[in-house]
DOSE-98298 format. One record per residue (C-alpha): x negated, y, z negated; residue number from 0. Coordinates in Angstrom, 3 decimals. Each point is the difference from the previous one (the first is absolute). Layout:
residues N
REC, xx, yy, zz, n
REC, X, Y, Z, NUM .
...
end
This chain:
residues 373
REC, xx, yy, zz, n
REC, -123.942, -7.968, -11.911, 0 .
REC, 1.915, 1.556, -2.889, 1 .
REC, 2.239, -2.422, -1.910, 2 .
REC, 3.782, 0.251, 0.201, 3 .
REC, 0.992, 1.886, -3.152, 4 .
REC, 3.093, -1.465, -1.628, 5 .
REC, 1.781, 1.393, -3.052, 6 .
REC, 1.981, -2.804, -1.645, 7 .
REC, 2.824, 0.926, -2.397, 8 .
REC, 1.262, -2.619, -2.424, 9 .
REC, 0.128, -1.293, -3.582, 10 .
REC, -2.971, -0.286, -2.350, 11 .
REC, -2.205, -3.025, 0.583, 12 .
REC, 0.533, -1.032, -3.626, 13 .
REC, 3.759, -0.171, 0.481, 14 .
REC, 1.775, -3.351, 0.090, 15 .
REC, 1.503, -1.105, 3.284, 16 .
REC, -0.604, -0.757, 3.647, 17 .
REC, -0.696, 3.523, 1.253, 18 .
REC, -2.958, 0.459, -2.326, 19 .
REC, -1.331, -3.412, 1.033, 20 .
REC, 0.344, 1.044, 3.621, 21 .
REC, -1.868, 3.264, -0.599, 22 .
REC, -2.870, -1.843, -1.654, 23 .
REC, -0.373, -2.288, 3.006, 24 .
REC, 0.124, 2.909, 2.451, 25 .
REC, -2.644, 1.959, -1.912, 26 .
REC, -2.222, -3.020, -0.593, 27 .
REC, -0.034, -1.137, 3.628, 28 .
REC, 0.168, 3.322, 1.841, 29 .
REC, -2.286, -0.115, 3.079, 30 .
REC, -3.000, 2.285, 0.163, 31 .
REC, 1.633, 2.202, 2.633, 32 .
REC, 2.934, 0.797, -2.330, 33 .
REC, -0.273, 2.299, -3.007, 34 .
REC, 3.043, -0.857, -2.143, 35 .
REC, 0.605, 2.073, -3.130, 36 .
REC, 2.839, -0.674, -2.438, 37 .
REC, 1.990, 2.761, -1.666, 38 .
REC, 2.084, -1.438, -2.836, 39 .
REC, 3.630, 1.102, 0.062, 40 .
REC, 1.396, -2.141, -2.824, 41 .
REC, -1.009, -1.850, -3.139, 42 .
REC, 1.844, -1.627, -2.866, 43 .
REC, 0.684, 2.151, -3.053, 44 .
REC, 2.385, 2.576, -1.408, 45 .
REC, 2.116, 2.190, 2.261, 46 .
REC, -2.246, 3.021, -0.683, 47 .
REC, -3.119, -2.033, 0.744, 48 .
REC, 1.447, -1.181, 3.330, 49 .
REC, 0.911, 3.592, 0.901, 50 .
REC, -3.554, 1.051, -0.836, 51 .
REC, -1.484, -2.759, 2.162, 52 .
REC, 2.143, 1.026, 2.969, 53 .
REC, -0.777, 3.704, -0.473, 54 .
REC, -3.735, -0.747, 0.026, 55 .
REC, 0.565, -2.166, 3.073, 56 .
REC, 1.603, 2.889, 1.883, 57 .
REC, -2.774, 2.421, -1.000, 58 .
REC, -2.742, -2.395, 1.139, 59 .
REC, 1.937, -0.875, 3.148, 60 .
REC, 0.632, 3.591, 1.101, 61 .
REC, -3.603, 0.956, -0.802, 62 .
REC, -1.284, -2.852, 2.144, 63 .
REC, 2.330, 0.853, 2.880, 64 .
REC, -1.044, 3.662, -0.208, 65 .
REC, -3.748, -0.238, -0.483, 66 .
REC, -1.059, -3.501, 1.075, 67 .
REC, 0.304, -1.845, 3.327, 68 .
REC, 2.888, -2.493, -0.064, 69 .
REC, 0.852, -2.163, 3.017, 70 .
REC, 2.787, -2.196, -1.435, 71 .
REC, 2.405, 0.303, -2.926, 72 .
REC, 0.838, -3.572, -1.072, 73 .
REC, 2.947, -0.267, -2.419, 74 .
REC, 1.204, -3.049, -1.940, 75 .
REC, 3.720, 0.275, -0.800, 76 .
REC, 2.168, -2.346, -2.056, 77 .
REC, 3.207, 0.786, -1.866, 78 .
REC, 1.766, 2.347, -2.437, 79 .
REC, -2.382, 2.810, -1.045, 80 .
REC, -2.532, -1.010, 2.630, 81 .
REC, 2.455, 1.043, 2.715, 82 .
REC, 0.153, 3.566, -1.329, 83 .
REC, -3.736, 0.299, -0.667, 84 .
REC, -1.099, -1.382, 3.358, 85 .
REC, 2.569, 2.079, 1.875, 86 .
REC, -1.585, 3.147, -1.455, 87 .
REC, -3.472, -1.271, 0.878, 88 .
REC, 1.096, -0.816, 3.558, 89 .
REC, 1.591, 3.422, 0.537, 90 .
REC, -3.188, 1.748, -1.156, 91 .
REC, -2.082, -2.119, 2.372, 92 .
REC, 2.347, 0.807, 2.862, 93 .
REC, -0.147, 3.721, -0.794, 94 .
REC, -3.793, -0.244, 0.293, 95 .
REC, 0.532, -1.704, 3.393, 96 .
REC, -1.743, -3.199, -1.100, 97 .
REC, 0.895, -3.434, 1.402, 98 .
REC, 2.008, -1.703, -2.745, 99 .
REC, 0.111, -3.800, -0.298, 100 .
REC, 2.742, -1.286, -2.313, 101 .
REC, -0.375, -3.500, -1.459, 102 .
REC, 3.276, -1.346, -1.448, 103 .
REC, -0.179, -2.650, -2.723, 104 .
REC, 3.147, -0.231, -2.143, 105 .
REC, 2.296, -2.996, 0.285, 106 .
REC, 2.889, 1.939, -1.527, 107 .
REC, -0.403, 3.060, 2.229, 108 .
REC, 3.384, -0.521, 1.757, 109 .
REC, 1.838, 0.155, -3.341, 110 .
REC, -1.956, 3.088, -1.053, 111 .
REC, 0.643, 1.612, 3.381, 112 .
REC, 3.752, -0.555, -0.206, 113 .
REC, 0.146, 1.614, -3.446, 114 .
REC, -1.543, 3.248, 1.241, 115 .
REC, 2.331, 2.936, 0.686, 116 .
REC, 0.812, 0.337, 3.701, 117 .
REC, -2.124, 3.121, 0.472, 118 .
REC, -3.042, -1.731, -1.530, 119 .
REC, 0.484, -3.015, 2.260, 120 .
REC, 0.022, 2.346, 2.986, 121 .
REC, -3.143, 1.726, -1.268, 122 .
REC, -1.789, -3.321, -0.562, 123 .
REC, 0.918, -1.225, 3.476, 124 .
REC, -1.366, 3.257, 1.410, 125 .
REC, -3.303, -0.496, -1.854, 126 .
REC, -0.331, -3.599, 1.174, 127 .
REC, 0.600, 1.087, 3.592, 128 .
REC, -2.757, 2.575, -0.184, 129 .
REC, -2.639, -2.515, -1.084, 130 .
REC, -2.420, -0.929, 2.783, 131 .
REC, 0.091, -3.632, -1.151, 132 .
REC, 2.153, -2.038, -2.363, 133 .
REC, -1.160, -3.326, -1.452, 134 .
REC, 2.596, -2.664, -0.858, 135 .
REC, -0.774, -3.283, -1.736, 136 .
REC, 1.937, -2.281, 2.363, 137 .
REC, 2.209, -0.063, 3.088, 138 .
REC, 3.055, -0.062, -2.278, 139 .
REC, -1.142, 3.205, -1.656, 140 .
REC, -0.816, 1.553, 3.375, 141 .
REC, 3.569, -0.656, 1.092, 142 .
REC, 1.301, 1.680, -3.150, 143 .
REC, -2.033, 3.175, 0.534, 144 .
REC, 0.992, 0.145, 3.679, 145 .
REC, 3.710, -0.606, -0.570, 146 .
REC, 0.508, 1.877, -3.271, 147 .
REC, -2.651, 2.720, 0.082, 148 .
REC, -0.117, 0.356, 3.783, 149 .
REC, -3.801, -0.200, 0.135, 150 .
REC, -1.176, -0.467, 3.572, 151 .
REC, -0.914, -3.697, 0.486, 152 .
REC, -3.244, 0.892, 1.778, 153 .
REC, -1.194, 1.901, -3.069, 154 .
REC, 0.523, -2.933, -2.369, 155 .
REC, -2.879, -2.412, -0.528, 156 .
REC, 0.643, -3.303, -1.766, 157 .
REC, -2.895, -0.810, -2.316, 158 .
REC, 0.429, -2.867, -2.411, 159 .
REC, -1.714, 0.729, -3.308, 160 .
REC, -3.627, -1.165, -0.212, 161 .
REC, -1.771, -2.192, -2.504, 162 .
REC, -3.641, -0.590, -0.852, 163 .
REC, -0.299, -3.712, 0.706, 164 .
REC, -2.482, -1.607, -2.424, 165 .
REC, -2.767, -2.017, 1.598, 166 .
REC, 0.690, -3.001, -2.199, 167 .
REC, 2.786, -1.220, -2.292, 168 .
REC, 0.420, -2.664, -2.659, 169 .
REC, 0.402, -3.585, 1.156, 170 .
REC, 3.546, -0.930, -1.034, 171 .
REC, -0.136, -3.311, 1.863, 172 .
REC, -2.442, -1.568, -2.456, 173 .
REC, 1.119, 1.955, -3.065, 174 .
REC, 1.861, -2.201, -2.440, 175 .
REC, 1.781, 1.305, -3.083, 176 .
REC, 3.223, -0.764, -1.874, 177 .
REC, 1.576, 3.454, 0.431, 178 .
REC, 1.337, 1.570, 3.212, 179 .
REC, -0.230, 3.805, -0.036, 180 .
REC, 2.513, 2.258, 1.734, 181 .
REC, -1.094, 3.640, 0.379, 182 .
REC, 2.000, 3.198, 0.467, 183 .
REC, -1.735, 3.390, 0.338, 184 .
REC, 1.975, 3.231, 0.118, 185 .
REC, 2.365, 2.289, -1.840, 186 .
REC, 2.276, -1.787, -2.442, 187 .
REC, 3.493, 1.083, 1.003, 188 .
REC, 3.206, -1.246, 1.574, 189 .
REC, -0.818, 1.305, 3.502, 190 .
REC, -3.158, -2.136, 0.044, 191 .
REC, 1.991, -3.106, -0.949, 192 .
REC, -1.963, -0.487, -3.217, 193 .
REC, 3.004, -0.998, -2.082, 194 .
REC, 1.260, -2.299, 2.788, 195 .
REC, -3.408, -1.685, -0.151, 196 .
REC, 0.212, -0.595, -3.740, 197 .
REC, 3.521, -1.434, 0.415, 198 .
REC, -1.159, -2.203, 2.889, 199 .
REC, -2.885, -1.228, -2.143, 200 .
REC, 2.447, -0.719, -2.827, 201 .
REC, 2.089, -2.126, 2.398, 202 .
REC, -2.907, -2.364, 0.680, 203 .
REC, 0.274, -3.451, -1.550, 204 .
REC, -1.431, -0.087, -3.517, 205 .
REC, -2.707, -2.487, 1.008, 206 .
REC, -1.301, 2.403, 2.663, 207 .
REC, 0.166, 3.071, -2.223, 208 .
REC, -2.119, -1.699, -2.621, 209 .
REC, -2.810, -0.481, 2.532, 210 .
REC, 0.380, 3.403, 1.707, 211 .
REC, -0.979, 3.531, -0.983, 212 .
REC, 1.559, 3.162, 1.446, 213 .
REC, -2.288, 3.044, -0.131, 214 .
REC, 1.752, 3.346, 0.555, 215 .
REC, -2.700, 2.662, 0.326, 216 .
REC, 1.340, 3.528, 0.130, 217 .
REC, 1.375, 2.940, -1.930, 218 .
REC, 3.552, 1.278, -0.196, 219 .
REC, 2.756, -1.783, -1.911, 220 .
REC, -2.376, -2.318, -1.834, 221 .
REC, 2.060, -0.297, -3.186, 222 .
REC, 3.178, -0.773, 1.941, 223 .
REC, -1.879, -2.767, 1.843, 224 .
REC, -1.339, -1.365, -3.282, 225 .
REC, 3.489, 0.049, -1.524, 226 .
REC, 1.467, -1.884, 2.969, 227 .
REC, -2.737, -2.636, -0.161, 228 .
REC, 0.751, -0.488, -3.686, 229 .
REC, 3.751, -0.200, 0.639, 230 .
REC, -0.568, -2.710, 2.639, 231 .
REC, -2.388, -1.923, -2.280, 232 .
REC, -2.955, 0.404, 2.376, 233 .
REC, -1.974, 2.482, -2.073, 234 .
REC, -2.849, -2.457, -0.511, 235 .
REC, -0.408, -0.564, 3.743, 236 .
REC, 0.342, 3.668, 1.110, 237 .
REC, -3.073, 2.209, -0.359, 238 .
REC, 0.318, 3.802, 0.189, 239 .
REC, -3.521, 1.511, -0.009, 240 .
REC, 1.184, 3.450, 1.191, 241 .
REC, -1.579, 1.830, 2.915, 242 .
REC, -3.428, -1.411, 0.842, 243 .
REC, -3.021, 1.582, 1.659, 244 .
REC, -1.583, -1.315, 3.197, 245 .
REC, -2.448, -2.334, -1.747, 246 .
REC, 2.711, -1.547, -2.167, 247 .
REC, 2.354, -0.275, 2.993, 248 .
REC, -2.629, -1.874, 2.012, 249 .
REC, -0.430, -2.389, -2.924, 250 .
REC, 3.764, -0.584, -0.169, 251 .
REC, 0.107, -0.672, 3.746, 252 .
REC, -2.817, -2.536, -0.334, 253 .
REC, 1.808, -1.762, -2.835, 254 .
REC, 3.407, -0.015, 1.703, 255 .
REC, 1.508, -2.802, 2.066, 256 .
REC, 3.078, 1.844, 1.316, 257 .
REC, 0.741, 3.676, 0.574, 258 .
REC, 3.518, 1.417, -0.103, 259 .
REC, 1.595, 3.401, 0.594, 260 .
REC, 3.830, -0.259, 0.195, 261 .
REC, 0.641, 3.691, 0.763, 262 .
REC, 3.221, 1.655, 1.121, 263 .
REC, -1.863, 2.794, 1.838, 264 .
REC, -3.503, 0.097, 1.447, 265 .
REC, -2.045, 1.832, 2.582, 266 .
REC, -2.783, -2.510, 0.446, 267 .
REC, -1.434, -1.054, -3.373, 268 .
REC, -3.756, 0.105, -0.463, 269 .
REC, 0.364, -2.585, -2.771, 270 .
REC, 1.184, -2.649, 2.471, 271 .
REC, -2.870, 0.737, 2.375, 272 .
REC, -2.475, -0.289, -2.873, 273 .
REC, 1.573, -3.302, -1.065, 274 .
REC, -0.159, -1.316, 3.565, 275 .
REC, -3.674, 0.934, 0.294, 276 .
REC, -0.572, -1.919, -3.250, 277 .
REC, 1.492, -3.126, 1.611, 278 .
REC, 3.325, -0.106, -1.838, 279 .
REC, 3.358, -1.247, 1.302, 280 .
REC, 2.643, 2.733, -0.191, 281 .
REC, 3.580, -0.076, -1.245, 282 .
REC, 1.707, 3.270, 0.829, 283 .
REC, 3.093, 1.596, 1.505, 284 .
REC, 0.877, 0.891, 3.591, 285 .
REC, 0.066, 3.770, -0.540, 286 .
REC, -1.936, 2.891, 1.568, 287 .
REC, -3.205, -1.036, 1.727, 288 .
REC, -0.485, -3.225, -1.998, 289 .
REC, 1.220, -2.287, 2.839, 290 .
REC, -2.796, 1.494, 2.143, 291 .
REC, -2.633, -1.626, -2.212, 292 .
REC, 1.821, -2.904, -1.687, 293 .
REC, 1.710, -2.596, 2.180, 294 .
REC, 2.384, -2.446, -1.635, 295 .
REC, -1.514, -3.502, -0.246, 296 .
REC, -3.192, 1.225, 1.662, 297 .
REC, -1.988, 1.681, -2.775, 298 .
REC, 2.713, -0.051, -2.629, 299 .
REC, 3.724, 0.452, -0.470, 300 .
REC, 2.385, 2.900, 0.564, 301 .
REC, 3.337, 0.273, -1.821, 302 .
REC, 2.747, 2.588, -0.116, 303 .
REC, -0.505, 2.708, -2.597, 304 .
REC, 2.008, -0.834, -3.116, 305 .
REC, 0.367, -3.706, 0.819, 306 .
REC, -1.292, -1.358, -3.294, 307 .
REC, 0.948, -3.593, 0.801, 308 .
REC, -1.987, -0.009, 3.269, 309 .
REC, -2.949, 1.711, -1.687, 310 .
REC, -0.057, -2.636, -2.735, 311 .
REC, 0.282, -2.808, 2.559, 312 .
REC, -2.944, 1.280, 2.089, 313 .
REC, -2.177, 0.417, -3.075, 314 .
REC, 0.939, -3.526, -1.077, 315 .
REC, -1.008, -1.345, 3.419, 316 .
REC, -3.454, 1.580, -0.148, 317 .
REC, -0.579, -1.002, -3.627, 318 .
REC, 0.758, -3.632, 0.787, 319 .
REC, -1.627, -0.246, 3.444, 320 .
REC, -3.688, 0.789, -0.440, 321 .
REC, -0.899, -0.867, 3.588, 322 .
REC, 2.673, 2.344, 1.372, 323 .
REC, -1.125, 2.965, -2.053, 324 .
REC, -3.640, -0.657, 0.924, 325 .
REC, 1.041, -0.100, 3.675, 326 .
REC, 2.007, 3.221, -0.253, 327 .
REC, -2.824, 1.654, -1.917, 328 .
REC, -2.503, -0.963, 2.654, 329 .
REC, 2.283, 1.510, 2.654, 330 .
REC, 0.408, 3.178, -2.057, 331 .
REC, -3.750, 0.397, -0.086, 332 .
REC, -0.248, -0.427, 3.779, 333 .
REC, 2.876, 2.408, 0.635, 334 .
REC, -1.535, 2.658, -2.242, 335 .
REC, -3.048, 0.293, 2.258, 336 .
REC, 1.959, 2.031, 2.568, 337 .
REC, 0.754, 2.607, -2.685, 338 .
REC, -3.606, 0.544, -1.040, 339 .
REC, -0.932, 3.638, -0.618, 340 .
REC, -2.714, 0.093, 2.679, 341 .
REC, 2.248, -0.586, 3.049, 342 .
REC, 2.624, 2.141, -1.750, 343 .
REC, -2.353, 2.974, 0.019, 344 .
REC, -0.400, -0.391, 3.767, 345 .
REC, 3.775, 0.423, 0.363, 346 .
REC, 0.092, 2.907, -2.445, 347 .
REC, -2.821, 1.697, 1.922, 348 .
REC, 2.113, -0.311, 3.158, 349 .
REC, 2.967, 1.631, -1.769, 350 .
REC, -2.147, 2.924, -1.138, 351 .
REC, -1.465, 0.381, 3.476, 352 .
REC, 3.444, -0.027, 1.631, 353 .
REC, 1.333, 2.525, -2.522, 354 .
REC, -2.915, 2.330, 0.578, 355 .
REC, 0.265, -0.162, 3.781, 356 .
REC, 3.805, 0.098, 0.208, 357 .
REC, 1.411, 3.029, 1.732, 358 .
REC, 3.604, -1.191, 0.226, 359 .
REC, 2.663, 2.653, -0.545, 360 .
REC, 1.479, 0.146, -3.486, 361 .
REC, 3.554, -1.354, -0.186, 362 .
REC, 2.867, 2.191, -1.227, 363 .
REC, 0.342, 0.439, -3.747, 364 .
REC, 3.420, -1.652, 0.004, 365 .
REC, 1.342, -2.236, 2.752, 366 .
REC, 3.780, 0.066, 0.191, 367 .
REC, -0.022, -3.725, 0.716, 368 .
REC, -2.164, -0.965, -2.950, 369 .
REC, 1.271, -2.341, -2.664, 370 .
REC, -0.915, 2.088, -3.048, 371 .
REC, 3.543, 0.714, -1.080, 372 .
end
């Protein structure tokens, strides 16, 4: 039997962030009866370079749709420029009468959506409604796309992001060392709560700070983070290695005792799933799809975004209580098993199959009752 031929549109695999990590997992673990080929639509660089990348993407994409068999067009969409690029890609796929599957990732999509001119919001809603299948990261996000973008509920599939669960992890129960390591992986910016984290770390008692190290691995506003750490007199305890590759990230996860991501907006962060699979307790915020994978006082702590005092208190609790963080870390590891990439691919295969077989009528371009106003 011929494999299902899937054209996947998304960022370069070398790009930083969760979507690229997701693409790598999908390509690495694709079943034999699925031929998944990536066409890169975006990469970091100058404005002209990004335009060039997208132009090449469209040429390759249209050529493949014209001269090669394509069963599914699978599009990863996030925020800002991604909305425009992926809308164009989706429209082209629809014009070629291909089943389009849209996979929404961005935690700040609602804010980006509201900033669009009214006519563009209408157009985007029309594109979403013409997709054969729409993948949301959680039930909360499904509700948003149903209520705000008027996507038919039966076309939305909730797929929590996957992770490649390592077969074995370091033994933190017998590991003894004088320093407790807190790890953050992600963009360094206000929306990710990075500066809240540094302030929360600075609020820890001096005795705890002296035996604790905060590692902030990521690019972005690195100098601003370094300046804040110096201002709060925690420069010696705050490490800023920049963005790290997969090998270095795995090493940091092995060395860490606590993982934290105090974001203001999230879809469903891959970094938390990776930390859970590495057996780490999580301290995060109750935004986006995070509460679907982190339960307060079960495998970590959840606080309100921006609550620096609560963030500092939860970190203090896990630094001081070794048994509690070991217990939460053990539970994280167990919970991560359900998000392993292998069962995830079974669900993704079902989405592709449903999209290919769907013969439901296309909804109107604009529904007068829709909420895109």
